[in-house]
PyMOL Python script that loads the backbone (N, CA, C, O; Angstrom):
from pymol import cmd

cmd.read_pdbstr("""\
ATOM      1  N   MET A   1     -43.766  42.497  63.471  1.00  0.00           N
ATOM      2  CA  MET A   1     -42.433  42.253  63.975  1.00  0.00           C
ATOM      3  C   MET A   1     -42.020  40.793  63.599  1.00  0.00           C
ATOM      4  O   MET A   1     -42.771  39.852  63.857  1.00  0.00           O
ATOM      5  N   PRO A   2     -40.853  40.627  63.003  1.00  0.00           N
ATOM      6  CA  PRO A   2     -40.396  39.269  62.609  1.00  0.00           C
ATOM      7  C   PRO A   2     -40.048  38.411  63.811  1.00  0.00           C
ATOM      8  O   PRO A   2     -39.779  38.912  64.903  1.00  0.00           O
ATOM      9  N   TYR A   3     -40.061  37.105  63.583  1.00  0.00           N
ATOM     10  CA  TYR A   3     -39.670  36.146  64.577  1.00  0.00           C
ATOM     11  C   TYR A   3     -38.238  35.691  64.319  1.00  0.00           C
ATOM     12  O   TYR A   3     -37.734  35.824  63.203  1.00  0.00           O
ATOM     13  N   VAL A   4     -37.582  35.156  65.344  1.00  0.00           N
ATOM     14  CA  VAL A   4     -36.207  34.676  65.268  1.00  0.00           C
ATOM     15  C   VAL A   4     -36.226  33.235  65.707  1.00  0.00           C
ATOM     16  O   VAL A   4     -36.910  32.869  66.662  1.00  0.00           O
ATOM     17  N   LEU A   5     -35.471  32.423  65.004  1.00  0.00           N
ATOM     18  CA  LEU A   5     -35.314  30.995  65.315  1.00  0.00           C
ATOM     19  C   LEU A   5     -34.025  30.846  66.112  1.00  0.00           C
ATOM     20  O   LEU A   5     -32.934  31.059  65.583  1.00  0.00           O
ATOM     21  N   LYS A   6     -34.150  30.483  67.367  1.00  0.00           N
ATOM     22  CA  LYS A   6     -32.990  30.308  68.231  1.00  0.00           C
ATOM     23  C   LYS A   6     -32.304  28.972  67.996  1.00  0.00           C
ATOM     24  O   LYS A   6     -32.905  28.073  67.408  1.00  0.00           O
ATOM     25  N   ALA A   7     -31.084  28.820  68.434  1.00  0.00           N
ATOM     26  CA  ALA A   7     -30.323  27.579  68.247  1.00  0.00           C
ATOM     27  C   ALA A   7     -31.019  26.403  68.933  1.00  0.00           C
ATOM     28  O   ALA A   7     -30.867  25.259  68.507  1.00  0.00           O
ATOM     29  N   SER A   8     -31.774  26.679  69.984  1.00  0.00           N
ATOM     30  CA  SER A   8     -32.436  25.646  70.723  1.00  0.00           C
ATOM     31  C   SER A   8     -33.697  25.127  70.004  1.00  0.00           C
ATOM     32  O   SER A   8     -34.286  24.119  70.394  1.00  0.00           O
ATOM     33  N   GLY A   9     -34.088  25.852  68.943  1.00  0.00           N
ATOM     34  CA  GLY A   9     -35.267  25.479  68.216  1.00  0.00           C
ATOM     35  C   GLY A   9     -36.476  26.319  68.556  1.00  0.00           C
ATOM     36  O   GLY A   9     -37.495  26.282  67.865  1.00  0.00           O
ATOM     37  N   GLU A  10     -36.346  27.103  69.667  1.00  0.00           N
ATOM     38  CA  GLU A  10     -37.427  27.984  70.074  1.00  0.00           C
ATOM     39  C   GLU A  10     -37.591  29.172  69.086  1.00  0.00           C
ATOM     40  O   GLU A  10     -36.636  29.552  68.408  1.00  0.00           O
ATOM     41  N   VAL A  11     -38.758  29.724  69.018  1.00  0.00           N
ATOM     42  CA  VAL A  11     -39.030  30.873  68.166  1.00  0.00           C
ATOM     43  C   VAL A  11     -39.508  32.019  69.071  1.00  0.00           C
ATOM     44  O   VAL A  11     -40.376  31.830  69.923  1.00  0.00           O
ATOM     45  N   GLU A  12     -38.945  33.165  68.876  1.00  0.00           N
ATOM     46  CA  GLU A  12     -39.401  34.338  69.649  1.00  0.00           C
ATOM     47  C   GLU A  12     -39.321  35.590  68.778  1.00  0.00           C
ATOM     48  O   GLU A  12     -38.695  35.573  67.718  1.00  0.00           O
ATOM     49  N   LEU A  13     -39.959  36.678  69.226  1.00  0.00           N
ATOM     50  CA  LEU A  13     -39.917  37.927  68.529  1.00  0.00           C
ATOM     51  C   LEU A  13     -38.556  38.474  68.413  1.00  0.00           C
ATOM     52  O   LEU A  13     -37.798  38.355  69.376  1.00  0.00           O
ATOM     53  N   PHE A  14     -38.163  39.062  67.333  1.00  0.00           N
ATOM     54  CA  PHE A  14     -36.874  39.757  67.169  1.00  0.00           C
ATOM     55  C   PHE A  14     -36.845  40.903  68.176  1.00  0.00           C
ATOM     56  O   PHE A  14     -37.816  41.642  68.341  1.00  0.00           O
ATOM     57  N   SER A  15     -35.699  41.025  68.843  1.00  0.00           N
ATOM     58  CA  SER A  15     -35.503  42.079  69.861  1.00  0.00           C
ATOM     59  C   SER A  15     -34.194  42.841  69.539  1.00  0.00           C
ATOM     60  O   SER A  15     -33.096  42.301  69.678  1.00  0.00           O
ATOM     61  N   LYS A  16     -34.340  44.063  69.121  1.00  0.00           N
ATOM     62  CA  LYS A  16     -33.111  44.838  68.882  1.00  0.00           C
ATOM     63  C   LYS A  16     -32.405  45.095  70.155  1.00  0.00           C
ATOM     64  O   LYS A  16     -31.193  45.311  70.152  1.00  0.00           O
ATOM     65  N   ASP A  17     -33.148  45.082  71.318  1.00  0.00           N
ATOM     66  CA  ASP A  17     -32.499  45.259  72.619  1.00  0.00           C
ATOM     67  C   ASP A  17     -31.487  44.107  72.893  1.00  0.00           C
ATOM     68  O   ASP A  17     -30.437  44.315  73.501  1.00  0.00           O
ATOM     69  N   LYS A  18     -31.840  42.918  72.432  1.00  0.00           N
ATOM     70  CA  LYS A  18     -30.936  41.757  72.639  1.00  0.00           C
ATOM     71  C   LYS A  18     -29.667  41.948  71.775  1.00  0.00           C
ATOM     72  O   LYS A  18     -28.551  41.689  72.224  1.00  0.00           O
ATOM     73  N   VAL A  19     -29.867  42.396  70.562  1.00  0.00           N
ATOM     74  CA  VAL A  19     -28.719  42.640  69.657  1.00  0.00           C
ATOM     75  C   VAL A  19     -27.846  43.733  70.274  1.00  0.00           C
ATOM     76  O   VAL A  19     -26.622  43.612  70.305  1.00  0.00           O
ATOM     77  N   LEU A  20     -28.476  44.791  70.760  1.00  0.00           N
ATOM     78  CA  LEU A  20     -27.709  45.871  71.351  1.00  0.00           C
ATOM     79  C   LEU A  20     -26.966  45.428  72.620  1.00  0.00           C
ATOM     80  O   LEU A  20     -25.835  45.860  72.845  1.00  0.00           O
ATOM     81  N   ALA A  21     -27.577  44.579  73.448  1.00  0.00           N
ATOM     82  CA  ALA A  21     -26.939  44.094  74.642  1.00  0.00           C
ATOM     83  C   ALA A  21     -25.700  43.228  74.264  1.00  0.00           C
ATOM     84  O   ALA A  21     -24.670  43.270  74.937  1.00  0.00           O
ATOM     85  N   SER A  22     -25.835  42.467  73.199  1.00  0.00           N
ATOM     86  CA  SER A  22     -24.738  41.651  72.727  1.00  0.00           C
ATOM     87  C   SER A  22     -23.537  42.526  72.278  1.00  0.00           C
ATOM     88  O   SER A  22     -22.374  42.265  72.585  1.00  0.00           O
ATOM     89  N   ILE A  23     -23.909  43.557  71.543  1.00  0.00           N
ATOM     90  CA  ILE A  23     -22.889  44.484  71.071  1.00  0.00           C
ATOM     91  C   ILE A  23     -22.159  45.183  72.211  1.00  0.00           C
ATOM     92  O   ILE A  23     -20.937  45.325  72.208  1.00  0.00           O
ATOM     93  N   LYS A  24     -22.955  45.612  73.185  1.00  0.00           N
ATOM     94  CA  LYS A  24     -22.405  46.264  74.384  1.00  0.00           C
ATOM     95  C   LYS A  24     -21.448  45.337  75.135  1.00  0.00           C
ATOM     96  O   LYS A  24     -20.348  45.749  75.502  1.00  0.00           O
ATOM     97  N   ARG A  25     -21.868  44.073  75.367  1.00  0.00           N
ATOM     98  CA  ARG A  25     -21.054  43.098  76.098  1.00  0.00           C
ATOM     99  C   ARG A  25     -19.717  42.855  75.387  1.00  0.00           C
ATOM    100  O   ARG A  25     -18.711  42.567  76.036  1.00  0.00           O
ATOM    101  N   ALA A  26     -19.711  42.969  74.068  1.00  0.00           N
ATOM    102  CA  ALA A  26     -18.476  42.720  73.303  1.00  0.00           C
ATOM    103  C   ALA A  26     -17.552  43.913  73.361  1.00  0.00           C
ATOM    104  O   ALA A  26     -16.417  43.830  72.891  1.00  0.00           O
ATOM    105  N   GLY A  27     -18.000  45.019  73.924  1.00  0.00           N
ATOM    106  CA  GLY A  27     -17.147  46.176  74.030  1.00  0.00           C
ATOM    107  C   GLY A  27     -17.095  47.039  72.751  1.00  0.00           C
ATOM    108  O   GLY A  27     -16.147  47.788  72.518  1.00  0.00           O
ATOM    109  N   ILE A  28     -18.118  46.903  71.965  1.00  0.00           N
ATOM    110  CA  ILE A  28     -18.199  47.696  70.698  1.00  0.00           C
ATOM    111  C   ILE A  28     -18.473  49.144  71.113  1.00  0.00           C
ATOM    112  O   ILE A  28     -19.346  49.370  71.951  1.00  0.00           O
ATOM    113  N   PRO A  29     -17.758  50.140  70.556  1.00  0.00           N
ATOM    114  CA  PRO A  29     -17.951  51.532  70.972  1.00  0.00           C
ATOM    115  C   PRO A  29     -19.372  52.034  70.699  1.00  0.00           C
ATOM    116  O   PRO A  29     -20.020  51.636  69.731  1.00  0.00           O
ATOM    117  N   LYS A  30     -19.809  52.880  71.546  1.00  0.00           N
ATOM    118  CA  LYS A  30     -21.190  53.467  71.443  1.00  0.00           C
ATOM    119  C   LYS A  30     -21.426  54.113  70.123  1.00  0.00           C
ATOM    120  O   LYS A  30     -22.552  54.124  69.627  1.00  0.00           O
ATOM    121  N   SER A  31     -20.363  54.666  69.522  1.00  0.00           N
ATOM    122  CA  SER A  31     -20.504  55.365  68.249  1.00  0.00           C
ATOM    123  C   SER A  31     -20.937  54.455  67.087  1.00  0.00           C
ATOM    124  O   SER A  31     -21.399  54.937  66.052  1.00  0.00           O
ATOM    125  N   LEU A  32     -20.781  53.132  67.272  1.00  0.00           N
ATOM    126  CA  LEU A  32     -21.160  52.130  66.237  1.00  0.00           C
ATOM    127  C   LEU A  32     -22.493  51.473  66.507  1.00  0.00           C
ATOM    128  O   LEU A  32     -23.028  50.808  65.619  1.00  0.00           O
ATOM    129  N   TRP A  33     -23.050  51.628  67.682  1.00  0.00           N
ATOM    130  CA  TRP A  33     -24.269  50.911  68.059  1.00  0.00           C
ATOM    131  C   TRP A  33     -25.402  51.160  67.076  1.00  0.00           C
ATOM    132  O   TRP A  33     -25.971  50.208  66.542  1.00  0.00           O
ATOM    133  N   ALA A  34     -25.736  52.406  66.828  1.00  0.00           N
ATOM    134  CA  ALA A  34     -26.906  52.696  65.936  1.00  0.00           C
ATOM    135  C   ALA A  34     -26.702  52.170  64.522  1.00  0.00           C
ATOM    136  O   ALA A  34     -27.618  51.594  63.934  1.00  0.00           O
ATOM    137  N   ASP A  35     -25.514  52.364  63.978  1.00  0.00           N
ATOM    138  CA  ASP A  35     -25.280  51.909  62.588  1.00  0.00           C
ATOM    139  C   ASP A  35     -25.309  50.377  62.524  1.00  0.00           C
ATOM    140  O   ASP A  35     -25.819  49.811  61.557  1.00  0.00           O
ATOM    141  N   THR A  36     -24.764  49.699  63.549  1.00  0.00           N
ATOM    142  CA  THR A  36     -24.808  48.240  63.589  1.00  0.00           C
ATOM    143  C   THR A  36     -26.228  47.751  63.649  1.00  0.00           C
ATOM    144  O   THR A  36     -26.593  46.831  62.917  1.00  0.00           O
ATOM    145  N   LEU A  37     -27.049  48.342  64.506  1.00  0.00           N
ATOM    146  CA  LEU A  37     -28.450  47.936  64.629  1.00  0.00           C
ATOM    147  C   LEU A  37     -29.176  48.176  63.339  1.00  0.00           C
ATOM    148  O   LEU A  37     -29.968  47.338  62.909  1.00  0.00           O
ATOM    149  N   SER A  38     -28.920  49.325  62.695  1.00  0.00           N
ATOM    150  CA  SER A  38     -29.603  49.575  61.428  1.00  0.00           C
ATOM    151  C   SER A  38     -29.271  48.574  60.351  1.00  0.00           C
ATOM    152  O   SER A  38     -30.125  48.160  59.567  1.00  0.00           O
ATOM    153  N   HIS A  39     -27.989  48.189  60.332  1.00  0.00           N
ATOM    154  CA  HIS A  39     -27.541  47.162  59.364  1.00  0.00           C
ATOM    155  C   HIS A  39     -28.256  45.847  59.613  1.00  0.00           C
ATOM    156  O   HIS A  39     -28.759  45.223  58.679  1.00  0.00           O
ATOM    157  N   VAL A  40     -28.302  45.431  60.846  1.00  0.00           N
ATOM    158  CA  VAL A  40     -28.947  44.150  61.194  1.00  0.00           C
ATOM    159  C   VAL A  40     -30.426  44.201  60.871  1.00  0.00           C
ATOM    160  O   VAL A  40     -30.961  43.272  60.266  1.00  0.00           O
ATOM    161  N   GLU A  41     -31.107  45.296  61.274  1.00  0.00           N
ATOM    162  CA  GLU A  41     -32.529  45.459  61.035  1.00  0.00           C
ATOM    163  C   GLU A  41     -32.864  45.421  59.549  1.00  0.00           C
ATOM    164  O   GLU A  41     -33.925  44.929  59.166  1.00  0.00           O
ATOM    165  N   SER A  42     -31.996  45.920  58.733  1.00  0.00           N
ATOM    166  CA  SER A  42     -32.250  45.895  57.270  1.00  0.00           C
ATOM    167  C   SER A  42     -32.162  44.477  56.676  1.00  0.00           C
ATOM    168  O   SER A  42     -32.631  44.241  55.563  1.00  0.00           O
ATOM    169  N   LYS A  43     -31.566  43.543  57.416  1.00  0.00           N
ATOM    170  CA  LYS A  43     -31.368  42.198  56.918  1.00  0.00           C
ATOM    171  C   LYS A  43     -32.364  41.205  57.534  1.00  0.00           C
ATOM    172  O   LYS A  43     -32.389  40.038  57.143  1.00  0.00           O
ATOM    173  N   ILE A  44     -33.161  41.646  58.465  1.00  0.00           N
ATOM    174  CA  ILE A  44     -34.087  40.769  59.191  1.00  0.00           C
ATOM    175  C   ILE A  44     -35.256  40.303  58.336  1.00  0.00           C
ATOM    176  O   ILE A  44     -35.860  41.092  57.609  1.00  0.00           O
ATOM    177  N   TYR A  45     -35.565  39.035  58.426  1.00  0.00           N
ATOM    178  CA  TYR A  45     -36.779  38.494  57.801  1.00  0.00           C
ATOM    179  C   TYR A  45     -37.362  37.521  58.805  1.00  0.00           C
ATOM    180  O   TYR A  45     -36.703  37.160  59.781  1.00  0.00           O
ATOM    181  N   ASN A  46     -38.597  37.094  58.571  1.00  0.00           N
ATOM    182  CA  ASN A  46     -39.284  36.206  59.523  1.00  0.00           C
ATOM    183  C   ASN A  46     -38.597  34.841  59.631  1.00  0.00           C
ATOM    184  O   ASN A  46     -38.229  34.233  58.626  1.00  0.00           O
ATOM    185  N   ASN A  47     -38.434  34.376  60.869  1.00  0.00           N
ATOM    186  CA  ASN A  47     -37.796  33.122  61.195  1.00  0.00           C
ATOM    187  C   ASN A  47     -36.343  33.068  60.865  1.00  0.00           C
ATOM    188  O   ASN A  47     -35.814  31.994  60.580  1.00  0.00           O
ATOM    189  N   ILE A  48     -35.675  34.198  60.895  1.00  0.00           N
ATOM    190  CA  ILE A  48     -34.245  34.255  60.665  1.00  0.00           C
ATOM    191  C   ILE A  48     -33.533  33.552  61.853  1.00  0.00           C
ATOM    192  O   ILE A  48     -33.893  33.780  63.008  1.00  0.00           O
ATOM    193  N   PRO A  49     -32.545  32.716  61.572  1.00  0.00           N
ATOM    194  CA  PRO A  49     -31.802  32.048  62.654  1.00  0.00           C
ATOM    195  C   PRO A  49     -30.932  33.071  63.360  1.00  0.00           C
ATOM    196  O   PRO A  49     -30.460  34.021  62.734  1.00  0.00           O
ATOM    197  N   THR A  50     -30.708  32.886  64.680  1.00  0.00           N
ATOM    198  CA  THR A  50     -29.874  33.768  65.447  1.00  0.00           C
ATOM    199  C   THR A  50     -28.444  33.755  64.908  1.00  0.00           C
ATOM    200  O   THR A  50     -27.737  34.759  64.995  1.00  0.00           O
ATOM    201  N   SER A  51     -28.016  32.614  64.349  1.00  0.00           N
ATOM    202  CA  SER A  51     -26.653  32.552  63.794  1.00  0.00           C
ATOM    203  C   SER A  51     -26.502  33.480  62.637  1.00  0.00           C
ATOM    204  O   SER A  51     -25.407  33.992  62.405  1.00  0.00           O
ATOM    205  N   GLU A  52     -27.585  33.729  61.874  1.00  0.00           N
ATOM    206  CA  GLU A  52     -27.493  34.633  60.736  1.00  0.00           C
ATOM    207  C   GLU A  52     -27.486  36.096  61.264  1.00  0.00           C
ATOM    208  O   GLU A  52     -26.844  36.962  60.669  1.00  0.00           O
ATOM    209  N   ILE A  53     -28.178  36.354  62.344  1.00  0.00           N
ATOM    210  CA  ILE A  53     -28.124  37.698  62.901  1.00  0.00           C
ATOM    211  C   ILE A  53     -26.708  37.992  63.358  1.00  0.00           C
ATOM    212  O   ILE A  53     -26.188  39.085  63.139  1.00  0.00           O
ATOM    213  N   TYR A  54     -26.085  37.001  63.998  1.00  0.00           N
ATOM    214  CA  TYR A  54     -24.662  37.122  64.423  1.00  0.00           C
ATOM    215  C   TYR A  54     -23.811  37.416  63.216  1.00  0.00           C
ATOM    216  O   TYR A  54     -22.939  38.281  63.301  1.00  0.00           O
ATOM    217  N   GLN A  55     -24.008  36.746  62.089  1.00  0.00           N
ATOM    218  CA  GLN A  55     -23.219  36.934  60.870  1.00  0.00           C
ATOM    219  C   GLN A  55     -23.386  38.364  60.356  1.00  0.00           C
ATOM    220  O   GLN A  55     -22.430  38.981  59.888  1.00  0.00           O
ATOM    221  N   HIS A  56     -24.627  38.888  60.451  1.00  0.00           N
ATOM    222  CA  HIS A  56     -24.828  40.278  59.956  1.00  0.00           C
ATOM    223  C   HIS A  56     -24.106  41.296  60.837  1.00  0.00           C
ATOM    224  O   HIS A  56     -23.611  42.302  60.329  1.00  0.00           O
ATOM    225  N   VAL A  57     -24.037  41.053  62.152  1.00  0.00           N
ATOM    226  CA  VAL A  57     -23.256  41.939  63.011  1.00  0.00           C
ATOM    227  C   VAL A  57     -21.784  41.868  62.662  1.00  0.00           C
ATOM    228  O   VAL A  57     -21.108  42.892  62.564  1.00  0.00           O
ATOM    229  N   VAL A  58     -21.294  40.655  62.477  1.00  0.00           N
ATOM    230  CA  VAL A  58     -19.868  40.475  62.115  1.00  0.00           C
ATOM    231  C   VAL A  58     -19.587  41.142  60.783  1.00  0.00           C
ATOM    232  O   VAL A  58     -18.588  41.844  60.625  1.00  0.00           O
ATOM    233  N   GLU A  59     -20.457  40.923  59.844  1.00  0.00           N
ATOM    234  CA  GLU A  59     -20.307  41.565  58.478  1.00  0.00           C
ATOM    235  C   GLU A  59     -20.198  43.032  58.594  1.00  0.00           C
ATOM    236  O   GLU A  59     -19.373  43.634  57.907  1.00  0.00           O
ATOM    237  N   PHE A  60     -21.003  43.669  59.447  1.00  0.00           N
ATOM    238  CA  PHE A  60     -20.925  45.141  59.584  1.00  0.00           C
ATOM    239  C   PHE A  60     -19.628  45.518  60.273  1.00  0.00           C
ATOM    240  O   PHE A  60     -18.959  46.461  59.849  1.00  0.00           O
ATOM    241  N   LEU A  61     -19.258  44.801  61.330  1.00  0.00           N
ATOM    242  CA  LEU A  61     -18.030  45.165  62.051  1.00  0.00           C
ATOM    243  C   LEU A  61     -16.756  44.951  61.214  1.00  0.00           C
ATOM    244  O   LEU A  61     -15.757  45.634  61.440  1.00  0.00           O
ATOM    245  N   GLU A  62     -16.776  44.035  60.276  1.00  0.00           N
ATOM    246  CA  GLU A  62     -15.599  43.902  59.376  1.00  0.00           C
ATOM    247  C   GLU A  62     -15.357  45.140  58.593  1.00  0.00           C
ATOM    248  O   GLU A  62     -14.216  45.434  58.237  1.00  0.00           O
ATOM    249  N   LYS A  63     -16.403  45.885  58.308  1.00  0.00           N
ATOM    250  CA  LYS A  63     -16.306  47.072  57.469  1.00  0.00           C
ATOM    251  C   LYS A  63     -16.141  48.363  58.327  1.00  0.00           C
ATOM    252  O   LYS A  63     -16.050  49.469  57.795  1.00  0.00           O
ATOM    253  N   SER A  64     -16.107  48.182  59.649  1.00  0.00           N
ATOM    254  CA  SER A  64     -16.015  49.308  60.518  1.00  0.00           C
ATOM    255  C   SER A  64     -14.604  49.909  60.473  1.00  0.00           C
ATOM    256  O   SER A  64     -13.685  49.271  59.959  1.00  0.00           O
ATOM    257  N   PRO A  65     -14.417  51.130  61.005  1.00  0.00           N
ATOM    258  CA  PRO A  65     -13.155  51.805  60.959  1.00  0.00           C
ATOM    259  C   PRO A  65     -11.985  51.000  61.547  1.00  0.00           C
ATOM    260  O   PRO A  65     -10.847  51.078  61.083  1.00  0.00           O
ATOM    261  N   ASP A  66     -12.321  50.224  62.589  1.00  0.00           N
ATOM    262  CA  ASP A  66     -11.265  49.390  63.174  1.00  0.00           C
ATOM    263  C   ASP A  66     -11.763  47.936  63.250  1.00  0.00           C
ATOM    264  O   ASP A  66     -12.559  47.588  64.122  1.00  0.00           O
ATOM    265  N   PRO A  67     -11.280  47.096  62.323  1.00  0.00           N
ATOM    266  CA  PRO A  67     -11.732  45.676  62.306  1.00  0.00           C
ATOM    267  C   PRO A  67     -11.517  44.882  63.564  1.00  0.00           C
ATOM    268  O   PRO A  67     -12.024  43.765  63.661  1.00  0.00           O
ATOM    269  N   ILE A  68     -10.797  45.394  64.527  1.00  0.00           N
ATOM    270  CA  ILE A  68     -10.587  44.670  65.773  1.00  0.00           C
ATOM    271  C   ILE A  68     -11.888  44.427  66.497  1.00  0.00           C
ATOM    272  O   ILE A  68     -11.992  43.514  67.316  1.00  0.00           O
ATOM    273  N   TYR A  69     -12.919  45.274  66.187  1.00  0.00           N
ATOM    274  CA  TYR A  69     -14.218  45.108  66.774  1.00  0.00           C
ATOM    275  C   TYR A  69     -14.870  43.797  66.391  1.00  0.00           C
ATOM    276  O   TYR A  69     -15.621  43.203  67.164  1.00  0.00           O
ATOM    277  N   LYS A  70     -14.561  43.353  65.163  1.00  0.00           N
ATOM    278  CA  LYS A  70     -15.054  42.047  64.695  1.00  0.00           C
ATOM    279  C   LYS A  70     -14.470  40.957  65.563  1.00  0.00           C
ATOM    280  O   LYS A  70     -15.188  40.027  65.931  1.00  0.00           O
ATOM    281  N   SER A  71     -13.198  41.032  65.906  1.00  0.00           N
ATOM    282  CA  SER A  71     -12.563  40.028  66.715  1.00  0.00           C
ATOM    283  C   SER A  71     -13.179  39.975  68.083  1.00  0.00           C
ATOM    284  O   SER A  71     -13.403  38.894  68.627  1.00  0.00           O
ATOM    285  N   ARG A  72     -13.457  41.143  68.652  1.00  0.00           N
ATOM    286  CA  ARG A  72     -14.047  41.178  69.980  1.00  0.00           C
ATOM    287  C   ARG A  72     -15.396  40.529  69.980  1.00  0.00           C
ATOM    288  O   ARG A  72     -15.724  39.783  70.903  1.00  0.00           O
ATOM    289  N   TYR A  73     -16.207  40.799  68.945  1.00  0.00           N
ATOM    290  CA  TYR A  73     -17.570  40.248  68.879  1.00  0.00           C
ATOM    291  C   TYR A  73     -17.505  38.747  68.568  1.00  0.00           C
ATOM    292  O   TYR A  73     -18.417  38.000  68.920  1.00  0.00           O
ATOM    293  N   SER A  74     -16.455  38.319  67.926  1.00  0.00           N
ATOM    294  CA  SER A  74     -16.331  36.867  67.505  1.00  0.00           C
ATOM    295  C   SER A  74     -15.740  35.961  68.612  1.00  0.00           C
ATOM    296  O   SER A  74     -15.754  34.734  68.509  1.00  0.00           O
ATOM    297  N   LEU A  75     -15.232  36.597  69.649  1.00  0.00           N
ATOM    298  CA  LEU A  75     -14.537  35.848  70.723  1.00  0.00           C
ATOM    299  C   LEU A  75     -15.367  34.755  71.341  1.00  0.00           C
ATOM    300  O   LEU A  75     -14.887  33.633  71.500  1.00  0.00           O
ATOM    301  N   LYS A  76     -16.634  35.058  71.703  1.00  0.00           N
ATOM    302  CA  LYS A  76     -17.479  34.035  72.328  1.00  0.00           C
ATOM    303  C   LYS A  76     -17.672  32.823  71.400  1.00  0.00           C
ATOM    304  O   LYS A  76     -17.580  31.669  71.819  1.00  0.00           O
ATOM    305  N   LYS A  77     -17.940  33.131  70.136  1.00  0.00           N
ATOM    306  CA  LYS A  77     -18.135  32.043  69.161  1.00  0.00           C
ATOM    307  C   LYS A  77     -16.878  31.210  69.040  1.00  0.00           C
ATOM    308  O   LYS A  77     -16.961  29.985  68.958  1.00  0.00           O
ATOM    309  N   ALA A  78     -15.704  31.849  69.025  1.00  0.00           N
ATOM    310  CA  ALA A  78     -14.455  31.121  68.906  1.00  0.00           C
ATOM    311  C   ALA A  78     -14.276  30.165  70.103  1.00  0.00           C
ATOM    312  O   ALA A  78     -13.827  29.030  69.941  1.00  0.00           O
ATOM    313  N   ILE A  79     -14.629  30.634  71.275  1.00  0.00           N
ATOM    314  CA  ILE A  79     -14.533  29.791  72.466  1.00  0.00           C
ATOM    315  C   ILE A  79     -15.502  28.610  72.382  1.00  0.00           C
ATOM    316  O   ILE A  79     -15.160  27.476  72.718  1.00  0.00           O
ATOM    317  N   MET A  80     -16.735  28.914  71.917  1.00  0.00           N
ATOM    318  CA  MET A  80     -17.757  27.862  71.828  1.00  0.00           C
ATOM    319  C   MET A  80     -17.333  26.815  70.785  1.00  0.00           C
ATOM    320  O   MET A  80     -17.620  25.627  70.935  1.00  0.00           O
ATOM    321  N   ASP A  81     -16.646  27.271  69.729  1.00  0.00           N
ATOM    322  CA  ASP A  81     -16.211  26.350  68.706  1.00  0.00           C
ATOM    323  C   ASP A  81     -15.153  25.340  69.202  1.00  0.00           C
ATOM    324  O   ASP A  81     -14.929  24.310  68.566  1.00  0.00           O
ATOM    325  N   LEU A  82     -14.510  25.644  70.334  1.00  0.00           N
ATOM    326  CA  LEU A  82     -13.523  24.722  70.906  1.00  0.00           C
ATOM    327  C   LEU A  82     -14.228  23.461  71.427  1.00  0.00           C
ATOM    328  O   LEU A  82     -13.575  22.433  71.608  1.00  0.00           O
ATOM    329  N   GLY A  83     -15.526  23.515  71.669  1.00  0.00           N
ATOM    330  CA  GLY A  83     -16.257  22.324  72.133  1.00  0.00           C
ATOM    331  C   GLY A  83     -16.512  22.359  73.589  1.00  0.00           C
ATOM    332  O   GLY A  83     -16.073  23.270  74.290  1.00  0.00           O
ATOM    333  N   PRO A  84     -17.228  21.360  74.060  1.00  0.00           N
ATOM    334  CA  PRO A  84     -17.627  21.337  75.470  1.00  0.00           C
ATOM    335  C   PRO A  84     -16.483  21.227  76.473  1.00  0.00           C
ATOM    336  O   PRO A  84     -16.602  21.682  77.611  1.00  0.00           O
ATOM    337  N   THR A  85     -15.373  20.619  76.047  1.00  0.00           N
ATOM    338  CA  THR A  85     -14.244  20.494  76.959  1.00  0.00           C
ATOM    339  C   THR A  85     -13.426  21.758  77.055  1.00  0.00           C
ATOM    340  O   THR A  85     -12.635  21.922  77.984  1.00  0.00           O
ATOM    341  N   GLY A  86     -13.605  22.637  76.121  1.00  0.00           N
ATOM    342  CA  GLY A  86     -12.919  23.934  76.169  1.00  0.00           C
ATOM    343  C   GLY A  86     -11.563  23.915  75.451  1.00  0.00           C
ATOM    344  O   GLY A  86     -11.320  24.764  74.593  1.00  0.00           O
ATOM    345  N   TYR A  87     -10.706  22.997  75.770  1.00  0.00           N
ATOM    346  CA  TYR A  87      -9.372  23.028  75.209  1.00  0.00           C
ATOM    347  C   TYR A  87      -8.981  21.586  74.796  1.00  0.00           C
ATOM    348  O   TYR A  87      -8.150  20.970  75.462  1.00  0.00           O
ATOM    349  N   PRO A  88      -9.543  21.067  73.757  1.00  0.00           N
ATOM    350  CA  PRO A  88      -9.202  19.675  73.359  1.00  0.00           C
ATOM    351  C   PRO A  88      -7.729  19.447  73.000  1.00  0.00           C
ATOM    352  O   PRO A  88      -7.260  18.310  73.065  1.00  0.00           O
ATOM    353  N   PHE A  89      -6.999  20.482  72.628  1.00  0.00           N
ATOM    354  CA  PHE A  89      -5.635  20.319  72.231  1.00  0.00           C
ATOM    355  C   PHE A  89      -4.770  20.009  73.439  1.00  0.00           C
ATOM    356  O   PHE A  89      -3.656  19.517  73.257  1.00  0.00           O
ATOM    357  N   GLU A  90      -5.214  20.267  74.661  1.00  0.00           N
ATOM    358  CA  GLU A  90      -4.449  20.033  75.848  1.00  0.00           C
ATOM    359  C   GLU A  90      -4.165  18.532  76.125  1.00  0.00           C
ATOM    360  O   GLU A  90      -3.234  18.178  76.848  1.00  0.00           O
ATOM    361  N   HIS A  91      -4.987  17.696  75.533  1.00  0.00           N
ATOM    362  CA  HIS A  91      -4.777  16.218  75.672  1.00  0.00           C
ATOM    363  C   HIS A  91      -3.462  15.798  75.088  1.00  0.00           C
ATOM    364  O   HIS A  91      -2.934  14.750  75.457  1.00  0.00           O
ATOM    365  N   TYR A  92      -2.916  16.579  74.191  1.00  0.00           N
ATOM    366  CA  TYR A  92      -1.688  16.179  73.477  1.00  0.00           C
ATOM    367  C   TYR A  92      -0.419  16.872  74.076  1.00  0.00           C
ATOM    368  O   TYR A  92       0.700  16.643  73.617  1.00  0.00           O
ATOM    369  N   VAL A  93      -0.633  17.705  75.093  1.00  0.00           N
ATOM    370  CA  VAL A  93       0.492  18.389  75.674  1.00  0.00           C
ATOM    371  C   VAL A  93       1.067  17.621  76.848  1.00  0.00           C
ATOM    372  O   VAL A  93       2.036  18.067  77.462  1.00  0.00           O
TER     373      VAL A  93
END
""", "prot")
cmd.dss("prot")
cmd.show_as("cartoon", "prot")
cmd.util.cbc("prot")
cmd.orient("prot")
């Protein structure tokens, strides 16, 4: 079983259950779960960064029947990209 390199620098075993939980939390339909997991599992290698696993999920969802699923899955990352203050643009309003 391959290992995953987390953003914190920790290393742990790859868990498809964690990928599945992430997909479920994003509201991805059950009909896409198995195919998404298969796509991700086909791209896994030892010490793969979690950010790359995320990219593989997004890559698959971009090609799904309804690309809105990619937006749903990307929402958390978009919020995190705003930075620790959350809404830096509000300083100018």
